[in-house]
C-alpha positions as a Markdown table, in Angstrom:
| # | Residue | x | y | z |
|---|---|---|---|---|
| 1 | Met | -14.5 | -10.8 | -11.9 |
| 2 | Gln | -14.5 | -7.0 | -11.6 |
| 3 | Glu | -17.7 | -5.0 | -11.5 |
| 4 | Asn | -18.2 | -2.4 | -14.2 |
| 5 | Trp | -20.9 | 0.2 | -13.5 |
| 6 | Glu | -22.1 | 2.5 | -16.2 |
| 7 | His | -24.4 | 5.5 | -15.8 |
| 8 | Trp | -27.6 | 4.8 | -17.7 |
| 9 | Glu | -29.2 | 7.6 | -19.6 |
| 10 | Pro | -33.0 | 7.2 | -20.3 |
| 11 | Val | -33.8 | 6.6 | -23.9 |
| 12 | Phe | -36.3 | 9.1 | -25.4 |
| 13 | Gly | -39.5 | 7.6 | -26.6 |
| 14 | Leu | -39.8 | 4.6 | -24.3 |
| 15 | Ser | -43.2 | 3.7 | -23.0 |
| 16 | Ser | -44.0 | 4.0 | -19.3 |
| 17 | Lys | -45.2 | 0.4 | -19.1 |
| 18 | Tyr | -43.9 | -2.9 | -20.6 |
| 19 | Tyr | -44.7 | -6.6 | -20.4 |
| 20 | Val | -42.1 | -9.3 | -20.4 |
| 21 | Glu | -42.6 | -11.2 | -23.6 |
| 22 | Ser | -39.6 | -13.6 | -23.2 |
| 23 | Leu | -36.4 | -14.4 | -21.3 |
| 24 | Ser | -33.6 | -16.3 | -22.8 |
| 25 | Asp | -30.2 | -17.4 | -21.7 |
| 26 | Ser | -27.8 | -18.3 | -24.5 |
| 27 | Ile | -24.1 | -18.0 | -25.5 |
| 28 | Glu | -24.8 | -14.4 | -26.6 |
| 29 | Gly | -26.0 | -13.4 | -23.1 |
| 30 | Phe | -29.1 | -13.1 | -21.0 |
| 31 | Arg | -31.9 | -11.5 | -23.1 |
| 32 | Ile | -35.1 | -9.9 | -22.0 |
| 33 | Leu | -37.7 | -9.0 | -24.7 |
| 34 | Leu | -40.3 | -6.5 | -23.6 |
| 35 | Ser | -43.5 | -5.5 | -25.4 |
| 36 | Asp | -45.0 | -2.1 | -25.0 |
| 37 | Ala | -48.2 | -2.3 | -22.9 |
| 38 | Tyr | -50.0 | 0.0 | -25.3 |
| 39 | Asp | -48.7 | -1.2 | -28.7 |
| 40 | Glu | -47.4 | -4.8 | -28.7 |
| 41 | Asn | -45.7 | -4.2 | -32.0 |
| 42 | Lys | -43.2 | -1.9 | -30.2 |
| 43 | Lys | -40.6 | -4.0 | -28.5 |
| 44 | Val | -37.4 | -3.4 | -26.4 |
| 45 | Glu | -34.6 | -5.9 | -26.3 |
| 46 | Val | -32.2 | -5.8 | -23.3 |
| 47 | Ile | -29.1 | -8.0 | -23.5 |
| 48 | Phe | -26.7 | -8.6 | -20.6 |
| 49 | Glu | -23.5 | -9.9 | -22.2 |
| 50 | Asp | -21.4 | -12.0 | -19.9 |
| 51 | Ser | -22.9 | -10.4 | -16.8 |
| 52 | Val | -25.7 | -12.6 | -15.5 |
| 53 | His | -24.3 | -15.7 | -13.7 |
| 54 | Ala | -27.4 | -16.7 | -11.8 |
| 55 | Tyr | -31.1 | -15.8 | -11.7 |
| 56 | Arg | -34.4 | -17.2 | -10.3 |
| 57 | Ser | -37.6 | -17.6 | -12.2 |
| 58 | Thr | -40.9 | -18.0 | -10.3 |
| 59 | Asp | -44.3 | -18.7 | -11.9 |
| 60 | Glu | -46.6 | -16.5 | -9.8 |
| 61 | Ser | -49.7 | -17.2 | -11.9 |
| 62 | Phe | -50.6 | -20.3 | -9.8 |
| 63 | Arg | -50.3 | -18.3 | -6.6 |
| 64 | Arg | -52.8 | -15.6 | -7.9 |
| 65 | Val | -55.3 | -18.3 | -9.0 |
| 66 | Cys | -54.9 | -20.0 | -5.6 |
| 67 | Gln | -55.6 | -16.7 | -3.7 |
| 68 | Val | -58.8 | -16.2 | -5.7 |
| 69 | Phe | -60.0 | -19.6 | -4.7 |
| 70 | Cys | -58.9 | -19.1 | -1.1 |
| 71 | Val | -61.0 | -16.1 | -0.6 |
| 72 | Asn | -64.2 | -18.0 | -1.3 |
| 73 | Ser | -63.5 | -21.3 | 0.5 |
| 74 | Phe | -61.5 | -22.2 | 3.6 |
| 75 | Lys | -61.4 | -25.8 | 2.4 |
| 76 | Arg | -59.8 | -24.7 | -0.9 |
| 77 | Phe | -57.4 | -22.5 | 1.1 |
| 78 | Asn | -56.1 | -25.5 | 2.9 |
| 79 | Ala | -55.6 | -27.3 | -0.4 |
| 80 | Cys | -53.7 | -24.3 | -1.8 |
| 81 | Arg | -51.4 | -24.1 | 1.2 |
| 82 | Gly | -50.4 | -27.7 | 1.3 |
């Protein structure tokens, strides 16, 4: 497989902040759907056709909840770590 790099030109009118609404991997490619942080009706779809062969997905929400509990209780901290 040969790499193909293209210069990306910023698109006028994009927001400065987005949230990931969904990720999907299908025959059409790897798709990321983003929602504007200030207007959730405005969305941006990014599709990588035939270019993403591997990726990693990690649920960080448990880690954040665990850290909140860990600040308040050493006993809970040990439960979170193990």
